[in-house]
N, C-alpha and C positions, 0 to 999 in steps of 0.2 A: 671235729676230729682231724688231727694231723695225719696225712698219708704216711704209710710205713715203707712203701715201695714205689719207685718210678718205673713205668714201662717205657723204654726208649726204643722208638721205631725209626730207623733210618730209611729214607726213601729218595729215589732219584727218578723222576719222570715216569712213575707208575701210579697215576692218580686213581685208577679204577681198583687196583689191588689194595691200595691204601684205604680207600673208602670202605671196601668190604671188611677189612680187618678192623677199622675204627668202629664200625657199627657193632661188631662183636665185642669189642672192648667197652663200648658205651653201655652195654647191657650186662656187664659182669656182676657177679655177686659182690656185696659189700663195697659199693663204689666209693665210699669215703675212706677206705683203707689204702687206695692207690691213686696215683696220678699218671697221666699219659703225656709223653713229650715226643712229638714228631720232629725229626731233624730233616729238614728239606736240604738235600745235598746239592744245592744249586740247580734245581729243576728248571727247564726252559719256561714252564708255566708254574708260577709259585703255587705251593700247596696250601697256603694259609686259608683261602676261602673254603676248601673242603673241610679242613680241620675245624674252623670256626662254626660251620653249619652243623656239624655232628656234635660239637661240644655244647651247643645251645640246648640240645635235648637230653643231655646226660647229667647225672648227679656227680659223676667223677670229674676231676679237673683235667681237661684235655687242651693242650696248647701246642704251638708250633714255633720252632726257631729255625733260622736259615743261615747257611754258610755257603761260601763259594765251593764249587764242586771239587772235592778232595778224595772221594772214595768212601766205601762203607766203614772201614775201620776208623778213619778220622771222624766220620759222622757219629759213630758210637761214642768215641772219646769226648766229642764236643757235647753230646747229650748228657753224658755222665757228669761232666763239669758243670752243666747248667742245672742239674738236679740238686736236691737238698735232703733227700730221704735216706734212711739207714740202708735200704737195699735198692739194688738196681735189677731190672729184668729186661735184657735186650731181646727184642722180638722182631724178626724180619717181616717185611710187608707181604710176603707170599705165604704166610702161615694162616691157617684157620684154627681157631681156638674155641673150646666149649665154654659155657657160662661160668664154670668153676675153675678156670685155668689159673688166673692170678691168685685166687684163694689157695689152690693147691701148692703153688710156689711159696706163698707166705707160710702156710702150715708146715711145709717141709723145712723152711729156714728156722722156724720156731722150734721144730722138733730136733734138728741135728745141726743147725747153723751156729755161727756164720759159716756158710759153705758155698761151694760153686755147684749149682744145680741146673741140670737140663732135663726137661720132660721128654719121655719117649714120644715119638710121633710116627704117623704113617706117611708113606710117599704116594702121592696121587699125581698122575701125569696124563696129558692129552697128547699122544704121539701117534702119528700115522706113518706107515701102516700099523694096524692093531697088533700084528705079530711082533713088531719092534717094541711096542708098548709093553706087551707081555714079557718080553725078554728083559726090558729095563726094570720093570717092577720086581721081577724075580731076582734080578741082580742086586738091586738096592736092598731088598729084604734079606738076601744072603749076607751082604756086608754088615747089616745091622745085627743079625743073629751071631755072626762070627765075632763082632766087637763085644757083644754082651755075654758071650760064652764064659761060664765059670765065675762070673761076678757074684758078689755076696749080697743076698737080700737080708738087710738088717731089720726090716719091719715090712709088713704087707705093703707092697708097691713102692718100696724105698730100697735102692740098690747102691751100695758103696762100690765105686769103680776106680780104675787107675786114673792118675791125674790127667792124662792126655785125652781121656774120653769125654770131651765136652762138645756141644754143638751150639754154634753161635746163632743158629736159627731161633733158638730160645735158650737164654742163659741168665740165670739169676745168681747174683753175687753181692756180698756186702760192699757198699761203696768204699769203705775204708780199705778193705783188702784189695779192691780193684786198683785203686791209685797207688797203694803201697808197692805193687809189682810193676807199675808203669802203664797199666791199661793195655789196649790192643796195640801190637807192634805195627808200625806203619811201613815197614820195609817190604811187605808182600805186595807185588804189583796187581795181583788178582785175588779175589776172595777164594781162599783155599785152606791154608794151614794156620790162619790167624787164631782160630779157636783152640787148636791143639797146642799152639805156642803159648797162649795164655794159660791153658790148663796145666801145662808143665811148670810154668812159673808160679802159679798159685799153689800147686802141690808142693813145690820146693820151698814155699814159704810156710808150709804147714796147714794150708787150707784144705779141708776134706772135700772130696768131689763125689757127687751123687747123681744118679738118674732116678726120676720118679715116674711111676706108672699111671696113677690116677690122672684124670683130666687129660686124656691123650689128645694131642693136637694132630694136625695134618700139614704137610708141606706140599704146596700146590705148584705144579709146573704146567701152565696152560700153553697149548700150541707150540710145543717143543718139536724138534726134528732130530733125526739120528745124527745129522751133521752138527747140530748144536751140542749134543751129548759128547761127540768126539772132540770138539773144540774145547769144551769145558774140561774134559779129562786131560787134554794136552796142556791147557793153562795151569791146571792143578799140579800136573807133574813138573812143570817148569818151576813153580814156586816151592814144591816139595824139596828140590835140591837145596834151596836156601835153608829150609827148616832142618833137613838132615845134617847139614854142615853146622848149623847154629847149635844143635843139640847132639853133637856127635857121640858123646858118652852114652846118652840115653838111647840113641837110635842104632848105633853100630852100623852094620852094612845091611840095610833092608833089601828085600827081594826086588823091589823096583829098581834099585841101583845095579844089582848084578845082572838082571835080565836085560836091562836097556842100555848098559854101558856101551861105548864105542867098541867096535870089533878089535880084538887083541889076537893077532895072528899066531903069536907064540903060546897063547893060553886057551883060546876058544877051539872047540871041536869043529869039524867041517859042518856038522848039522847046525851048530849054534851060529856059525858064520852065515850059512844059508838063510836061517830063520831071521837073523837081524837084517840081512840084506833085503829080503822080501818085505819086511816091515818098512824099511826105509823107502822103498819104491812106492808102497801102498799109500803112505802118508805124505809123499813128496808134494810140494806146492805145484799146482797145475795138474797133478795126476790124482790128487785125493778125491776129486769129484767122481771119478770112475768107481772108486770104492763105495761111495755113498749111493750111487745109482745101482750098483750091483746088489747092495743090501736091500734096497727098496724093491728091486725086481724079484729077488729070491724070497723076500718076506711075503710078497703078494702071491707068488706062485706056490711056495712050499708051506706057507702059513707058520703057525707057532709050533715049531718042532726042532729037533736037534740040528738040522742043517742050518736053519736061520740063526739059532742061538750060537752055534760055533762060528758062523761067519761074522756075526756082530761082535763076538769076543775078539776075533782075529783083527778086525778093522780098528776097534777101540784100542787093542794092544799096540797096533802100529802107531796110533796117535800118542799113546803114552810114551812110546820110545822117542818119538820126535820131540815131545815136550820135555822129556828128561834131558835129552842131548842139548836142546836149546837152553835149558836151565844150567847145564854145566858150563856153557859159554857165558850166559848172562851173569851167573854168580861165581865166576872164576876166582874172584878175590874172596877172602874169608869174610863172612858176614859179621856185622857187629851184634 
């Protein structure tokens, strides 16, 4: 049987996470229906031996290709070019998937495709102190619920969503459609908006976008810290500037732009000026560590409660502002 879908897994220097995911893929249902292609993005220790050892015990075709380190979007595009199946399923190495995961993606493509499809997933994190972990999981759950509010369930477990609501953690798409819109855009310096960017281009090309509920996956974040979260939010905000300018007609003026814009003495109220000034101090290089230490201290003393959650929100908000302003500087020219 010729495989119908290629699971493309980009990986850079995370052999243990890759091995865990590959063992789950090696025992998926209907192994002759799919192939797995690991893209080693120039890891210091080549990943080929891990891939080969797991492939030896699986009925599915599992192989590895390697490129010089160019980033996750370039790795995904390279994997897509190396594939030959009708469908692609991009899957990050920090995902955990049930045995029917690939089957659920294929079933959805055959029911409503060709389409762009992401499966719903749970967020799992190992963050200390535990109060910070509770805040983070509640926050990510809130983001997910807000994004999915009001979407249309066209069949049990199958949701038609706006074009931008894709997740590159797991993303199925027809190979032909993927290349017709140019694949993942390589202009984003950090993993951030590349999936939303692709989603808008696919939707603009008439490709329907869906989320599926069955075979729910999990996104794993082992050994993260509050400072890691802040820095990721900062990097994401930096690249969001490029995305908003690239899709100005679709984005308008989002809240992140108005809240974090530089101080405008002629337009901002005194309260707004004070708030922006405090954020700038909290996230300033060399001073930011004091905010991280304060969050850890309060979380350990006050536990999972409103004081800890408000403080976490405030410090993350400061780093979002810093990232947005860095993005305004970095992306001052109109993006292509």
